Each structure stands twice: as structure tokens, then as C-alpha cells.
N, C-alpha and C positions, 0 to 999 in steps of 0.2 A: 372809601380807597384808602391804602396805606400811605403813609408818609414817604418821601423821599428823604435820604440820608446819604451821608458820605459812607463810602466803602472803608472796611477795616481789613487788616491781615486774615481775620478768621472768614471773609468773604472770597477768598482768593479761589478755593475750588469750585465754587458756584461762578464765579466771574470766568474762569476758564471754560466751564460747561456751557455758558451762555455764548461765550466768544466761538466755540465750535459751530454753535447754530448758524452763526454769520456765515461759514462756509459751505452749509447746505446749498446746493444750486449754482454755487459759482462755475462749475465745471460747464454747465449748460450756457454760461454768459461769457464764454470764450477762454477761461482759466485753464480748461484741461482738467484731467484728473489731479487731485492732490496726491504730492510724493507719498510713497509708502512710510509707515512709522508713525509713532505717537510722541516723539522727542520733541515737537514743539510745544506740547502741553506744559512740559518741565520747563522749558524756557520761558514760556509766556507767564507762567507762574512767578518765576524770578523777577521777569520785568515787571510785573505787576506789583511786587513787595516794592521794589525800587520807586516805582511811580508814586505809590501810595505814601511814600516819604517826600515826595519832591512837592513844593510849594506852587509849581507851575503846571502841576497836573491835579485835575479833579476827578474823581470817580464817584458817580452817584448810582444809587442802588434803590429796589423798591423791594420790599420782603412780602412774600406770601407764606402761607402756613407749611408748605414743603421746601422752602428755599427762596432763592431770589426769583423774583418775576421778570425783572428787567434791570438793565443797566445802561450806561452811556459814561463816555470818557470825553473830558476836553482837555486841552493843552495849550499854553501861552507860548508861541514863539515870538522871538525877538528878531526882527529884521532892521535893516537900515530905515531910518525914517526917509518919507518921500512927501510929495504934494498931496497924494490922495490918502496917505496914512503917516502924520507928522510923529506919530509916537513909535512906529516900527511894530507896533505889537499887531498880532495876526492871531486870533483863536482858530483851533480846528477841533471839530467834533467828529469823534469815531466810536466804534464800538456800540452804537445804539442798537439794543436788541432787546424783545421781550418774548419769553418763553411761548410757545405756541399756545400752551393750555390758559394763557392769561392775556392773549390779545384783545383788541378793541374793547379796552376797559379804561383808555387814556393814560397808560402807564408811560409809554414812550413820550407823549406831550409833557407829561409832569417831569421826567427825567430833562427834556429839553429846556421846559422853562427853569429848572434849576441850574442847569449850565449856563444859559442866557444871563440869569442874574449874576453868576460867579463871574462871567468874561466881564459883565458891566461894572461890578465892583471893581475890577482890575484896570479899568480904563479902556478894554479892548472893544474898538469900535467896528472891526471887521472879523467876522467870524465864517470860516470855511467848513464844508462839509462834502461828503460824497454820498449821493442819495440811491437808493434802489427805487425801482417803480412804485413798489408798495409804500415806501417812506415819504416819497416825493410829496404828495399832498399835504402831509404833516408839516413839512419843512417850508412849504410856500405858504402854509397858512400863518407861519411864524416869520414871515418876511424874507425867506431866502429865494433869490433870484438867480438865474444864470450869471455867471463870472464874465466879464468882457474878455479875459485871457483865454485863449484855448489851453487846455491841460493835456499834456503828453506824459506817457510813464515809459520807463525802459525797466524790462525784467532780463535779469542774468540768467 
């Protein structure tokens, strides 16, 4: 298996390609058809470039011969400390995706283990993520459970 590494600016086109794969099937899960146009790809590439330079964000990738096989992103968010999280640090994992041609090889697990180690190095004890039905068994095997707070979302 290839080794997980930190993404670089040279990976941005592949990161955008993999991110686009995340949106396949979202319309069937209640999101509706995506808006027309492809402008989001340019904006996404710009945002990735900024995040690659941010020490509170880590983007990990896994190479294959034809490009990136998988990626995942983590960000550390600073919230107010509280009794259940005295540091106020909360990690969030997003954008974990494996190219369909390279699935079922442990790539997402390797990406997740790398992100969890990165969070631990920073003293982040709580890590949140959103899971698809396909990804949920992996995340549960890594110790993720339902959060006691209900999640709501507002879309304009």
C-alpha cells in the first residue's frame, strides 16, 4: 500500500477531482440537483491553496500511479472551553474520499489514522465528522459514535 503524505499545491487539481466524487449521489439523499455550472471547482481550488498554508488544517493524500487514490481533510476549530472540552479545541474531518477504482484497499482507514494522529499531536480530544452509510462502519471501528447533541443545518 502507498504511504499517506501531506498534500501540496501540486495536488490541488486531483483534490478538486476527488471532492467532486463526494457529490455523486447527494441529490438522491435530499440535496436536490446541484446548481448549474462548474465555478465551484475554481473556488474550491483557491480555498484548498489557502488551507494548505494554514497550520490548523491538514490535508492528507494517498498516491496511485494515475493520480491521487484518496484524500481526507481535518481542521482544528477553537471554541470556548467547557466542562466536556476544557481546551475548547474540536477537530472536524471532512472530504474523506477514495476514487472508486481504488476502494476496498484500506486507503480511507490510512487517511483517517493519519488525521487522528495529527489531531492527537495538537491536543484535540474531540473529533467530529459526517458519515455516509458506506463510511460509517470504518468510522465506528475507529471509535466514532453518535454525538449527544442533535445536529441541525440551515441552507439558504
